[in-house]
All heavy atoms as atom14 arrays in JSON, in Angstrom:
{
  "sequence": "MVIAYNAQFDRPIMDRRFAFIAERGWACTARSISWKTLGYEGRKLEYLLLING",
  "atom14_mask": [
    [1, 1, 1, 1, 1, 1, 1, 1, 0, 0, 0, 0, 0, 0],
    [1, 1, 1, 1, 1, 1, 1, 0, 0, 0, 0, 0, 0, 0],
    [1, 1, 1, 1, 1, 1, 1, 1, 0, 0, 0, 0, 0, 0],
    [1, 1, 1, 1, 1, 0, 0, 0, 0, 0, 0, 0, 0, 0],
    [1, 1, 1, 1, 1, 1, 1, 1, 1, 1, 1, 1, 0, 0],
    [1, 1, 1, 1, 1, 1, 1, 1, 0, 0, 0, 0, 0, 0],
    [1, 1, 1, 1, 1, 0, 0, 0, 0, 0, 0, 0, 0, 0],
    [1, 1, 1, 1, 1, 1, 1, 1, 1, 0, 0, 0, 0, 0],
    [1, 1, 1, 1, 1, 1, 1, 1, 1, 1, 1, 0, 0, 0],
    [1, 1, 1, 1, 1, 1, 1, 1, 0, 0, 0, 0, 0, 0],
    [1, 1, 1, 1, 1, 1, 1, 1, 1, 1, 1, 0, 0, 0],
    [1, 1, 1, 1, 1, 1, 1, 0, 0, 0, 0, 0, 0, 0],
    [1, 1, 1, 1, 1, 1, 1, 1, 0, 0, 0, 0, 0, 0],
    [1, 1, 1, 1, 1, 1, 1, 1, 0, 0, 0, 0, 0, 0],
    [1, 1, 1, 1, 1, 1, 1, 1, 0, 0, 0, 0, 0, 0],
    [1, 1, 1, 1, 1, 1, 1, 1, 1, 1, 1, 0, 0, 0],
    [1, 1, 1, 1, 1, 1, 1, 1, 1, 1, 1, 0, 0, 0],
    [1, 1, 1, 1, 1, 1, 1, 1, 1, 1, 1, 0, 0, 0],
    [1, 1, 1, 1, 1, 0, 0, 0, 0, 0, 0, 0, 0, 0],
    [1, 1, 1, 1, 1, 1, 1, 1, 1, 1, 1, 0, 0, 0],
    [1, 1, 1, 1, 1, 1, 1, 1, 0, 0, 0, 0, 0, 0],
    [1, 1, 1, 1, 1, 0, 0, 0, 0, 0, 0, 0, 0, 0],
    [1, 1, 1, 1, 1, 1, 1, 1, 1, 0, 0, 0, 0, 0],
    [1, 1, 1, 1, 1, 1, 1, 1, 1, 1, 1, 0, 0, 0],
    [1, 1, 1, 1, 0, 0, 0, 0, 0, 0, 0, 0, 0, 0],
    [1, 1, 1, 1, 1, 1, 1, 1, 1, 1, 1, 1, 1, 1],
    [1, 1, 1, 1, 1, 0, 0, 0, 0, 0, 0, 0, 0, 0],
    [1, 1, 1, 1, 1, 1, 0, 0, 0, 0, 0, 0, 0, 0],
    [1, 1, 1, 1, 1, 1, 1, 0, 0, 0, 0, 0, 0, 0],
    [1, 1, 1, 1, 1, 0, 0, 0, 0, 0, 0, 0, 0, 0],
    [1, 1, 1, 1, 1, 1, 1, 1, 1, 1, 1, 0, 0, 0],
    [1, 1, 1, 1, 1, 1, 0, 0, 0, 0, 0, 0, 0, 0],
    [1, 1, 1, 1, 1, 1, 1, 1, 0, 0, 0, 0, 0, 0],
    [1, 1, 1, 1, 1, 1, 0, 0, 0, 0, 0, 0, 0, 0],
    [1, 1, 1, 1, 1, 1, 1, 1, 1, 1, 1, 1, 1, 1],
    [1, 1, 1, 1, 1, 1, 1, 1, 1, 0, 0, 0, 0, 0],
    [1, 1, 1, 1, 1, 1, 1, 0, 0, 0, 0, 0, 0, 0],
    [1, 1, 1, 1, 1, 1, 1, 1, 0, 0, 0, 0, 0, 0],
    [1, 1, 1, 1, 0, 0, 0, 0, 0, 0, 0, 0, 0, 0],
    [1, 1, 1, 1, 1, 1, 1, 1, 1, 1, 1, 1, 0, 0],
    [1, 1, 1, 1, 1, 1, 1, 1, 1, 0, 0, 0, 0, 0],
    [1, 1, 1, 1, 0, 0, 0, 0, 0, 0, 0, 0, 0, 0],
    [1, 1, 1, 1, 1, 1, 1, 1, 1, 1, 1, 0, 0, 0],
    [1, 1, 1, 1, 1, 1, 1, 1, 1, 0, 0, 0, 0, 0],
    [1, 1, 1, 1, 1, 1, 1, 1, 0, 0, 0, 0, 0, 0],
    [1, 1, 1, 1, 1, 1, 1, 1, 1, 0, 0, 0, 0, 0],
    [1, 1, 1, 1, 1, 1, 1, 1, 1, 1, 1, 1, 0, 0],
    [1, 1, 1, 1, 1, 1, 1, 1, 0, 0, 0, 0, 0, 0],
    [1, 1, 1, 1, 1, 1, 1, 1, 0, 0, 0, 0, 0, 0],
    [1, 1, 1, 1, 1, 1, 1, 1, 0, 0, 0, 0, 0, 0],
    [1, 1, 1, 1, 1, 1, 1, 1, 0, 0, 0, 0, 0, 0],
    [1, 1, 1, 1, 1, 1, 1, 1, 0, 0, 0, 0, 0, 0],
    [1, 1, 1, 1, 0, 0, 0, 0, 0, 0, 0, 0, 0, 0]
  ],
  "atom14_positions": [
    [[-0.29, 13.27, 2.72], [-0.85, 11.95, 2.55], [0.29, 10.94, 2.44], [1.32, 11.2, 1.82], [-1.71, 11.88, 1.29], [-2.17, 10.46, 1.01], [-3.52, 10.34, -0.13], [-4.85, 10.75, 0.95], [0.0, 0.0, 0.0], [0.0, 0.0, 0.0], [0.0, 0.0, 0.0], [0.0, 0.0, 0.0], [0.0, 0.0, 0.0], [0.0, 0.0, 0.0]],
    [[0.08, 9.8, 3.06], [1.02, 8.7, 2.99], [0.41, 7.63, 2.11], [-0.73, 7.22, 2.32], [1.32, 8.12, 4.39], [2.26, 6.94, 4.31], [1.86, 9.19, 5.32], [0.0, 0.0, 0.0], [0.0, 0.0, 0.0], [0.0, 0.0, 0.0], [0.0, 0.0, 0.0], [0.0, 0.0, 0.0], [0.0, 0.0, 0.0], [0.0, 0.0, 0.0]],
    [[1.14, 7.17, 1.12], [0.68, 6.11, 0.24], [1.54, 4.89, 0.52], [2.77, 4.94, 0.45], [0.78, 6.52, -1.24], [-0.09, 7.76, -1.47], [0.37, 5.37, -2.14], [0.08, 8.37, -2.83], [0.0, 0.0, 0.0], [0.0, 0.0, 0.0], [0.0, 0.0, 0.0], [0.0, 0.0, 0.0], [0.0, 0.0, 0.0], [0.0, 0.0, 0.0]],
    [[0.88, 3.79, 0.85], [1.58, 2.55, 1.18], [0.93, 1.4, 0.45], [-0.25, 1.44, 0.15], [1.54, 2.3, 2.69], [0.0, 0.0, 0.0], [0.0, 0.0, 0.0], [0.0, 0.0, 0.0], [0.0, 0.0, 0.0], [0.0, 0.0, 0.0], [0.0, 0.0, 0.0], [0.0, 0.0, 0.0], [0.0, 0.0, 0.0], [0.0, 0.0, 0.0]],
    [[1.71, 0.37, 0.18], [1.13, -0.78, -0.51], [0.15, -1.52, 0.41], [-0.91, -1.93, 0.0], [2.2, -1.74, -1.01], [1.56, -2.94, -1.64], [0.96, -2.83, -2.88], [1.48, -4.14, -0.97], [0.29, -3.9, -3.45], [0.83, -5.22, -1.53], [0.23, -5.09, -2.77], [-0.44, -6.14, -3.32], [0.0, 0.0, 0.0], [0.0, 0.0, 0.0]],
    [[0.51, -1.7, 1.66], [-0.35, -2.39, 2.6], [-0.49, -1.53, 3.86], [0.09, -1.81, 4.89], [0.23, -3.77, 2.94], [-0.7, -4.61, 3.78], [-1.78, -4.18, 4.14], [-0.29, -5.81, 4.11], [0.0, 0.0, 0.0], [0.0, 0.0, 0.0], [0.0, 0.0, 0.0], [0.0, 0.0, 0.0], [0.0, 0.0, 0.0], [0.0, 0.0, 0.0]],
    [[-1.27, -0.48, 3.76], [-1.37, 0.5, 4.83], [-1.87, -0.11, 6.13], [-1.46, 0.32, 7.21], [-2.3, 1.64, 4.4], [0.0, 0.0, 0.0], [0.0, 0.0, 0.0], [0.0, 0.0, 0.0], [0.0, 0.0, 0.0], [0.0, 0.0, 0.0], [0.0, 0.0, 0.0], [0.0, 0.0, 0.0], [0.0, 0.0, 0.0], [0.0, 0.0, 0.0]],
    [[-2.71, -1.11, 6.06], [-3.22, -1.75, 7.27], [-2.07, -2.33, 8.1], [-2.11, -2.3, 9.32], [-4.22, -2.84, 6.89], [-4.88, -3.51, 8.06], [-5.9, -4.55, 7.63], [-6.08, -4.82, 6.45], [-6.57, -5.14, 8.59], [0.0, 0.0, 0.0], [0.0, 0.0, 0.0], [0.0, 0.0, 0.0], [0.0, 0.0, 0.0], [0.0, 0.0, 0.0]],
    [[-1.06, -2.84, 7.45], [0.12, -3.37, 8.14], [1.09, -2.26, 8.52], [1.61, -2.22, 9.65], [0.83, -4.39, 7.23], [2.13, -4.88, 7.8], [2.16, -5.88, 8.75], [3.34, -4.33, 7.38], [3.36, -6.33, 9.28], [4.54, -4.78, 7.89], [4.55, -5.78, 8.85], [0.0, 0.0, 0.0], [0.0, 0.0, 0.0], [0.0, 0.0, 0.0]],
    [[1.36, -1.34, 7.59], [2.4, -0.32, 7.78], [2.02, 0.79, 8.76], [2.87, 1.29, 9.48], [2.75, 0.32, 6.44], [3.39, -0.65, 5.48], [4.04, -1.6, 5.93], [3.22, -0.46, 4.26], [0.0, 0.0, 0.0], [0.0, 0.0, 0.0], [0.0, 0.0, 0.0], [0.0, 0.0, 0.0], [0.0, 0.0, 0.0], [0.0, 0.0, 0.0]],
    [[0.76, 1.17, 8.77], [0.38, 2.35, 9.55], [0.68, 2.24, 11.04], [1.26, 3.18, 11.61], [-1.09, 2.69, 9.32], [-1.45, 3.97, 10.03], [-2.79, 4.48, 9.67], [-2.94, 5.82, 10.26], [-3.91, 6.62, 10.01], [-4.84, 6.27, 9.15], [-3.97, 7.81, 10.57], [0.0, 0.0, 0.0], [0.0, 0.0, 0.0], [0.0, 0.0, 0.0]],
    [[0.31, 1.16, 11.72], [0.62, 1.11, 13.16], [2.11, 1.22, 13.45], [2.5, 1.86, 14.43], [0.08, -0.26, 13.59], [-0.92, -0.64, 12.56], [-0.46, 0.0, 11.28], [0.0, 0.0, 0.0], [0.0, 0.0, 0.0], [0.0, 0.0, 0.0], [0.0, 0.0, 0.0], [0.0, 0.0, 0.0], [0.0, 0.0, 0.0], [0.0, 0.0, 0.0]],
    [[2.93, 0.63, 12.62], [4.39, 0.71, 12.81], [4.86, 2.14, 12.64], [5.63, 2.66, 13.45], [5.1, -0.23, 11.81], [4.71, -1.68, 12.08], [6.61, -0.03, 11.87], [5.08, -2.64, 10.97], [0.0, 0.0, 0.0], [0.0, 0.0, 0.0], [0.0, 0.0, 0.0], [0.0, 0.0, 0.0], [0.0, 0.0, 0.0], [0.0, 0.0, 0.0]],
    [[4.42, 2.78, 11.57], [4.84, 4.16, 11.29], [4.31, 5.13, 12.33], [5.01, 6.06, 12.73], [4.39, 4.57, 9.89], [5.02, 3.74, 8.78], [6.81, 3.86, 8.74], [7.0, 5.51, 8.1], [0.0, 0.0, 0.0], [0.0, 0.0, 0.0], [0.0, 0.0, 0.0], [0.0, 0.0, 0.0], [0.0, 0.0, 0.0], [0.0, 0.0, 0.0]],
    [[3.07, 4.94, 12.79], [2.5, 5.81, 13.81], [3.31, 5.77, 15.1], [3.51, 6.79, 15.75], [1.04, 5.44, 14.1], [0.09, 5.86, 13.0], [0.49, 6.62, 12.1], [-1.08, 5.43, 13.04], [0.0, 0.0, 0.0], [0.0, 0.0, 0.0], [0.0, 0.0, 0.0], [0.0, 0.0, 0.0], [0.0, 0.0, 0.0], [0.0, 0.0, 0.0]],
    [[3.77, 4.57, 15.48], [4.57, 4.44, 16.7], [5.95, 5.06, 16.54], [6.49, 5.66, 17.46], [4.71, 2.96, 17.09], [3.5, 2.37, 17.76], [3.81, 1.01, 18.38], [4.35, 0.05, 17.44], [3.62, -0.77, 16.67], [2.3, -0.71, 16.73], [4.19, -1.62, 15.86], [0.0, 0.0, 0.0], [0.0, 0.0, 0.0], [0.0, 0.0, 0.0]],
    [[6.51, 4.92, 15.37], [7.89, 5.37, 15.14], [7.99, 6.87, 14.86], [8.93, 7.53, 15.29], [8.47, 4.57, 13.99], [9.81, 4.98, 13.54], [10.84, 4.02, 13.97], [12.11, 4.56, 13.5], [13.25, 4.03, 13.72], [13.31, 2.94, 14.41], [14.34, 4.55, 13.27], [0.0, 0.0, 0.0], [0.0, 0.0, 0.0], [0.0, 0.0, 0.0]],
    [[7.02, 7.39, 14.11], [7.05, 8.8, 13.68], [5.72, 9.46, 14.05], [4.73, 9.3, 13.33], [7.28, 8.9, 12.17], [8.52, 8.18, 11.71], [8.44, 6.95, 11.08], [9.77, 8.73, 11.91], [9.58, 6.28, 10.65], [10.92, 8.07, 11.48], [10.82, 6.85, 10.86], [0.0, 0.0, 0.0], [0.0, 0.0, 0.0], [0.0, 0.0, 0.0]],
    [[5.7, 10.21, 15.11], [4.46, 10.79, 15.63], [3.75, 11.68, 14.6], [2.52, 11.68, 14.52], [4.75, 11.6, 16.9], [0.0, 0.0, 0.0], [0.0, 0.0, 0.0], [0.0, 0.0, 0.0], [0.0, 0.0, 0.0], [0.0, 0.0, 0.0], [0.0, 0.0, 0.0], [0.0, 0.0, 0.0], [0.0, 0.0, 0.0], [0.0, 0.0, 0.0]],
    [[4.5, 12.42, 13.79], [3.87, 13.32, 12.82], [3.09, 12.56, 11.74], [2.18, 13.11, 11.13], [4.92, 14.24, 12.17], [5.87, 13.52, 11.25], [5.6, 13.43, 9.89], [7.03, 12.94, 11.75], [6.47, 12.77, 9.04], [7.91, 12.29, 10.9], [7.62, 12.2, 9.55], [0.0, 0.0, 0.0], [0.0, 0.0, 0.0], [0.0, 0.0, 0.0]],
    [[3.41, 11.3, 11.52], [2.72, 10.49, 10.5], [1.26, 10.25, 10.9], [0.39, 10.14, 10.05], [3.46, 9.14, 10.29], [4.83, 9.38, 9.69], [2.66, 8.17, 9.47], [4.86, 9.59, 8.21], [0.0, 0.0, 0.0], [0.0, 0.0, 0.0], [0.0, 0.0, 0.0], [0.0, 0.0, 0.0], [0.0, 0.0, 0.0], [0.0, 0.0, 0.0]],
    [[0.99, 10.13, 12.19], [-0.36, 9.83, 12.67], [-1.37, 10.88, 12.23], [-2.56, 10.59, 12.11], [-0.34, 9.69, 14.19], [0.0, 0.0, 0.0], [0.0, 0.0, 0.0], [0.0, 0.0, 0.0], [0.0, 0.0, 0.0], [0.0, 0.0, 0.0], [0.0, 0.0, 0.0], [0.0, 0.0, 0.0], [0.0, 0.0, 0.0], [0.0, 0.0, 0.0]],
    [[-0.91, 12.09, 11.98], [-1.81, 13.18, 11.58], [-2.13, 13.15, 10.08], [-3.0, 13.88, 9.63], [-1.17, 14.52, 11.93], [-0.84, 14.66, 13.4], [0.04, 15.86, 13.67], [0.36, 16.63, 12.74], [0.43, 16.03, 14.84], [0.0, 0.0, 0.0], [0.0, 0.0, 0.0], [0.0, 0.0, 0.0], [0.0, 0.0, 0.0], [0.0, 0.0, 0.0]],
    [[-1.45, 12.37, 9.33], [-1.61, 12.34, 7.88], [-2.72, 11.38, 7.45], [-3.03, 10.41, 8.14], [-0.31, 11.89, 7.22], [0.91, 12.65, 7.7], [1.47, 13.49, 6.61], [2.78, 14.01, 6.97], [3.0, 15.26, 7.32], [2.01, 16.1, 7.36], [4.21, 15.67, 7.6], [0.0, 0.0, 0.0], [0.0, 0.0, 0.0], [0.0, 0.0, 0.0]],
    [[-3.27, 11.65, 6.29], [-4.2, 10.71, 5.68], [-3.42, 9.58, 5.04], [-2.25, 9.75, 4.68], [0.0, 0.0, 0.0], [0.0, 0.0, 0.0], [0.0, 0.0, 0.0], [0.0, 0.0, 0.0], [0.0, 0.0, 0.0], [0.0, 0.0, 0.0], [0.0, 0.0, 0.0], [0.0, 0.0, 0.0], [0.0, 0.0, 0.0], [0.0, 0.0, 0.0]],
    [[-4.04, 8.43, 4.9], [-3.38, 7.26, 4.33], [-4.16, 6.72, 3.15], [-5.39, 6.75, 3.14], [-3.26, 6.16, 5.38], [-2.14, 6.37, 6.34], [-2.08, 7.29, 7.35], [-0.91, 5.66, 6.39], [-0.89, 7.19, 8.02], [-0.15, 6.19, 7.44], [-0.36, 4.62, 5.64], [1.12, 5.72, 7.76], [0.89, 4.15, 5.96], [1.62, 4.71, 7.02]],
    [[-3.44, 6.19, 2.18], [-4.05, 5.51, 1.04], [-3.34, 4.16, 0.9], [-2.13, 4.06, 1.1], [-3.89, 6.32, -0.24], [0.0, 0.0, 0.0], [0.0, 0.0, 0.0], [0.0, 0.0, 0.0], [0.0, 0.0, 0.0], [0.0, 0.0, 0.0], [0.0, 0.0, 0.0], [0.0, 0.0, 0.0], [0.0, 0.0, 0.0], [0.0, 0.0, 0.0]],
    [[-4.11, 3.13, 0.56], [-3.57, 1.79, 0.44], [-3.69, 1.32, -1.0], [-4.79, 1.12, -1.5], [-4.31, 0.84, 1.37], [-3.72, -0.85, 1.27], [0.0, 0.0, 0.0], [0.0, 0.0, 0.0], [0.0, 0.0, 0.0], [0.0, 0.0, 0.0], [0.0, 0.0, 0.0], [0.0, 0.0, 0.0], [0.0, 0.0, 0.0], [0.0, 0.0, 0.0]],
    [[-2.55, 1.13, -1.65], [-2.59, 0.71, -3.05], [-2.91, -0.78, -3.19], [-3.34, -1.21, -4.25], [-1.25, 1.01, -3.76], [-0.19, 0.35, -3.08], [-1.0, 2.5, -3.81], [0.0, 0.0, 0.0], [0.0, 0.0, 0.0], [0.0, 0.0, 0.0], [0.0, 0.0, 0.0], [0.0, 0.0, 0.0], [0.0, 0.0, 0.0], [0.0, 0.0, 0.0]],
    [[-2.76, -1.56, -2.13], [-3.11, -2.99, -2.21], [-4.62, -3.16, -2.32], [-5.1, -4.02, -3.05], [-2.59, -3.74, -0.99], [0.0, 0.0, 0.0], [0.0, 0.0, 0.0], [0.0, 0.0, 0.0], [0.0, 0.0, 0.0], [0.0, 0.0, 0.0], [0.0, 0.0, 0.0], [0.0, 0.0, 0.0], [0.0, 0.0, 0.0], [0.0, 0.0, 0.0]],
    [[-5.36, -2.35, -1.61], [-6.81, -2.52, -1.57], [-7.58, -1.48, -2.38], [-8.71, -1.73, -2.8], [-7.29, -2.48, -0.12], [-6.63, -3.55, 0.74], [-7.37, -3.78, 2.02], [-6.65, -4.59, 2.98], [-6.39, -5.88, 2.85], [-6.74, -6.51, 1.78], [-5.74, -6.53, 3.8], [0.0, 0.0, 0.0], [0.0, 0.0, 0.0], [0.0, 0.0, 0.0]],
    [[-7.0, -0.33, -2.6], [-7.72, 0.76, -3.27], [-7.63, 0.71, -4.79], [-8.33, 1.45, -5.47], [-7.2, 2.11, -2.78], [-7.42, 2.24, -1.39], [0.0, 0.0, 0.0], [0.0, 0.0, 0.0], [0.0, 0.0, 0.0], [0.0, 0.0, 0.0], [0.0, 0.0, 0.0], [0.0, 0.0, 0.0], [0.0, 0.0, 0.0], [0.0, 0.0, 0.0]],
    [[-6.76, -0.11, -5.3], [-6.6, -0.23, -6.76], [-7.14, -1.58, -7.2], [-6.81, -2.61, -6.61], [-5.12, -0.08, -7.17], [-4.62, 1.33, -6.84], [-4.93, -0.41, -8.64], [-3.16, 1.55, -7.09], [0.0, 0.0, 0.0], [0.0, 0.0, 0.0], [0.0, 0.0, 0.0], [0.0, 0.0, 0.0], [0.0, 0.0, 0.0], [0.0, 0.0, 0.0]],
    [[-7.96, -1.57, -8.21], [-8.49, -2.82, -8.76], [-7.46, -3.4, -9.74], [-7.5, -3.14, -10.94], [-9.82, -2.57, -9.46], [-10.3, -3.77, -10.03], [0.0, 0.0, 0.0], [0.0, 0.0, 0.0], [0.0, 0.0, 0.0], [0.0, 0.0, 0.0], [0.0, 0.0, 0.0], [0.0, 0.0, 0.0], [0.0, 0.0, 0.0], [0.0, 0.0, 0.0]],
    [[-6.54, -4.18, -9.21], [-5.44, -4.71, -10.02], [-5.94, -5.6, -11.14], [-5.42, -5.59, -12.24], [-4.44, -5.43, -9.13], [-3.74, -4.49, -8.19], [-3.97, -4.34, -6.85], [-2.74, -3.53, -8.52], [-3.16, -3.35, -6.34], [-2.4, -2.83, -7.35], [-2.1, -3.17, -9.71], [-1.44, -1.83, -7.31], [-1.14, -2.16, -9.67], [-0.83, -1.51, -8.49]],
    [[-6.99, -6.39, -10.88], [-7.53, -7.28, -11.93], [-8.13, -6.48, -13.07], [-7.98, -6.84, -14.24], [-8.54, -8.24, -11.33], [-7.86, -9.27, -10.47], [-8.76, -10.42, -10.09], [-7.95, -11.35, -9.22], [-8.31, -12.71, -9.31], [0.0, 0.0, 0.0], [0.0, 0.0, 0.0], [0.0, 0.0, 0.0], [0.0, 0.0, 0.0], [0.0, 0.0, 0.0]],
    [[-8.79, -5.37, -12.76], [-9.34, -4.5, -13.79], [-8.23, -3.94, -14.68], [-8.43, -3.72, -15.88], [-10.14, -3.34, -13.16], [-11.2, -3.89, -12.37], [-10.73, -2.42, -14.21], [0.0, 0.0, 0.0], [0.0, 0.0, 0.0], [0.0, 0.0, 0.0], [0.0, 0.0, 0.0], [0.0, 0.0, 0.0], [0.0, 0.0, 0.0], [0.0, 0.0, 0.0]],
    [[-7.06, -3.74, -14.1], [-5.92, -3.22, -14.86], [-5.17, -4.32, -15.62], [-4.17, -4.04, -16.26], [-4.96, -2.49, -13.91], [-5.53, -1.23, -13.26], [-4.56, -0.68, -12.22], [-5.82, -0.17, -14.31], [0.0, 0.0, 0.0], [0.0, 0.0, 0.0], [0.0, 0.0, 0.0], [0.0, 0.0, 0.0], [0.0, 0.0, 0.0], [0.0, 0.0, 0.0]],
    [[-5.66, -5.55, -15.52], [-5.07, -6.63, -16.29], [-4.09, -7.52, -15.55], [-3.45, -8.38, -16.15], [0.0, 0.0, 0.0], [0.0, 0.0, 0.0], [0.0, 0.0, 0.0], [0.0, 0.0, 0.0], [0.0, 0.0, 0.0], [0.0, 0.0, 0.0], [0.0, 0.0, 0.0], [0.0, 0.0, 0.0], [0.0, 0.0, 0.0], [0.0, 0.0, 0.0]],
    [[-3.94, -7.33, -14.25], [-3.03, -8.15, -13.46], [-3.79, -9.35, -12.9], [-4.96, -9.25, -12.55], [-2.42, -7.33, -12.32], [-1.54, -6.23, -12.8], [-2.02, -4.93, -12.96], [-0.21, -6.47, -13.11], [-1.21, -3.91, -13.42], [0.61, -5.45, -13.56], [0.11, -4.18, -13.71], [0.92, -3.18, -14.17], [0.0, 0.0, 0.0], [0.0, 0.0, 0.0]],
    [[-3.11, -10.48, -12.79], [-3.75, -11.69, -12.28], [-3.91, -11.68, -10.77], [-4.73, -12.42, -10.24], [-2.93, -12.91, -12.7], [-2.94, -13.14, -14.2], [-2.12, -14.34, -14.6], [-1.86, -15.21, -13.74], [-1.73, -14.4, -15.77], [0.0, 0.0, 0.0], [0.0, 0.0, 0.0], [0.0, 0.0, 0.0], [0.0, 0.0, 0.0], [0.0, 0.0, 0.0]],
    [[-3.13, -10.88, -10.08], [-3.21, -10.82, -8.63], [-2.74, -9.48, -8.12], [-2.38, -8.6, -8.9], [0.0, 0.0, 0.0], [0.0, 0.0, 0.0], [0.0, 0.0, 0.0], [0.0, 0.0, 0.0], [0.0, 0.0, 0.0], [0.0, 0.0, 0.0], [0.0, 0.0, 0.0], [0.0, 0.0, 0.0], [0.0, 0.0, 0.0], [0.0, 0.0, 0.0]],
    [[-2.73, -9.35, -6.8], [-2.32, -8.07, -6.22], [-1.17, -8.19, -5.23], [-0.81, -7.25, -4.56], [-3.5, -7.38, -5.55], [-4.03, -8.12, -4.36], [-5.19, -7.38, -3.73], [-5.66, -8.14, -2.58], [-5.92, -7.62, -1.41], [-5.81, -6.34, -1.24], [-6.33, -8.36, -0.44], [0.0, 0.0, 0.0], [0.0, 0.0, 0.0], [0.0, 0.0, 0.0]],
    [[-0.56, -9.37, -5.14], [0.59, -9.53, -4.26], [1.72, -8.64, -4.76], [1.98, -8.56, -5.96], [1.05, -10.98, -4.23], [0.17, -11.87, -3.41], [0.82, -13.23, -3.25], [0.09, -14.02, -2.21], [0.81, -15.26, -1.92], [0.0, 0.0, 0.0], [0.0, 0.0, 0.0], [0.0, 0.0, 0.0], [0.0, 0.0, 0.0], [0.0, 0.0, 0.0]],
    [[2.39, -8.0, -3.82], [3.45, -7.06, -4.16], [4.56, -7.74, -4.96], [5.05, -7.2, -5.95], [4.0, -6.4, -2.91], [5.03, -5.31, -3.12], [4.5, -4.21, -4.03], [5.46, -4.73, -1.78], [0.0, 0.0, 0.0], [0.0, 0.0, 0.0], [0.0, 0.0, 0.0], [0.0, 0.0, 0.0], [0.0, 0.0, 0.0], [0.0, 0.0, 0.0]],
    [[4.95, -8.93, -4.56], [6.02, -9.64, -5.27], [5.63, -9.86, -6.74], [6.43, -9.65, -7.65], [6.31, -10.98, -4.61], [7.42, -11.75, -5.29], [7.69, -13.09, -4.62], [6.78, -13.64, -3.97], [8.82, -13.57, -4.77], [0.0, 0.0, 0.0], [0.0, 0.0, 0.0], [0.0, 0.0, 0.0], [0.0, 0.0, 0.0], [0.0, 0.0, 0.0]],
    [[4.4, -10.28, -6.98], [3.91, -10.49, -8.34], [3.94, -9.19, -9.14], [4.44, -9.14, -10.27], [2.49, -11.06, -8.31], [1.79, -11.0, -9.63], [2.09, -11.9, -10.64], [0.81, -10.04, -9.88], [1.45, -11.83, -11.87], [0.17, -9.98, -11.09], [0.49, -10.87, -12.09], [-0.15, -10.8, -13.31], [0.0, 0.0, 0.0], [0.0, 0.0, 0.0]],
    [[3.42, -8.11, -8.57], [3.39, -6.83, -9.26], [4.81, -6.35, -9.6], [5.04, -5.82, -10.69], [2.66, -5.79, -8.43], [1.17, -6.07, -8.18], [0.6, -5.12, -7.14], [0.38, -6.01, -9.47], [0.0, 0.0, 0.0], [0.0, 0.0, 0.0], [0.0, 0.0, 0.0], [0.0, 0.0, 0.0], [0.0, 0.0, 0.0], [0.0, 0.0, 0.0]],
    [[5.74, -6.54, -8.68], [7.13, -6.15, -8.93], [7.76, -6.97, -10.04], [8.46, -6.44, -10.9], [7.95, -6.25, -7.66], [7.61, -5.23, -6.56], [8.32, -5.6, -5.25], [7.96, -3.84, -7.0], [0.0, 0.0, 0.0], [0.0, 0.0, 0.0], [0.0, 0.0, 0.0], [0.0, 0.0, 0.0], [0.0, 0.0, 0.0], [0.0, 0.0, 0.0]],
    [[7.53, -8.28, -10.03], [8.1, -9.15, -11.06], [7.54, -8.81, -12.44], [8.29, -8.74, -13.42], [7.81, -10.62, -10.74], [8.65, -11.21, -9.61], [8.13, -12.6, -9.25], [10.11, -11.28, -10.0], [0.0, 0.0, 0.0], [0.0, 0.0, 0.0], [0.0, 0.0, 0.0], [0.0, 0.0, 0.0], [0.0, 0.0, 0.0], [0.0, 0.0, 0.0]],
    [[6.26, -8.57, -12.54], [5.62, -8.26, -13.81], [6.12, -6.91, -14.38], [6.27, -6.75, -15.59], [4.08, -8.22, -13.66], [3.56, -9.62, -13.35], [3.38, -7.64, -14.88], [3.82, -10.65, -14.45], [0.0, 0.0, 0.0], [0.0, 0.0, 0.0], [0.0, 0.0, 0.0], [0.0, 0.0, 0.0], [0.0, 0.0, 0.0], [0.0, 0.0, 0.0]],
    [[6.38, -5.97, -13.49], [6.76, -4.63, -13.93], [8.27, -4.38, -13.89], [8.71, -3.26, -14.16], [6.04, -3.58, -13.08], [4.57, -3.56, -13.4], [4.19, -3.12, -14.48], [3.74, -4.07, -12.51], [0.0, 0.0, 0.0], [0.0, 0.0, 0.0], [0.0, 0.0, 0.0], [0.0, 0.0, 0.0], [0.0, 0.0, 0.0], [0.0, 0.0, 0.0]],
    [[9.03, -5.39, -13.62], [10.49, -5.26, -13.65], [11.02, -4.41, -12.55], [11.99, -3.75, -12.63], [0.0, 0.0, 0.0], [0.0, 0.0, 0.0], [0.0, 0.0, 0.0], [0.0, 0.0, 0.0], [0.0, 0.0, 0.0], [0.0, 0.0, 0.0], [0.0, 0.0, 0.0], [0.0, 0.0, 0.0], [0.0, 0.0, 0.0], [0.0, 0.0, 0.0]]
  ]
}
């Protein structure tokens, strides 16, 4: 399984570059995690990185 923050963006790039990746399942942490439920004000990667150091 490949876990990416924005799989919708990353997957086509990775599939073209690394053929073996296309066979793997993908999970997207940007969309699959309810960041607001976890207490975050947003889900932008920059924001999450700044908040978590």
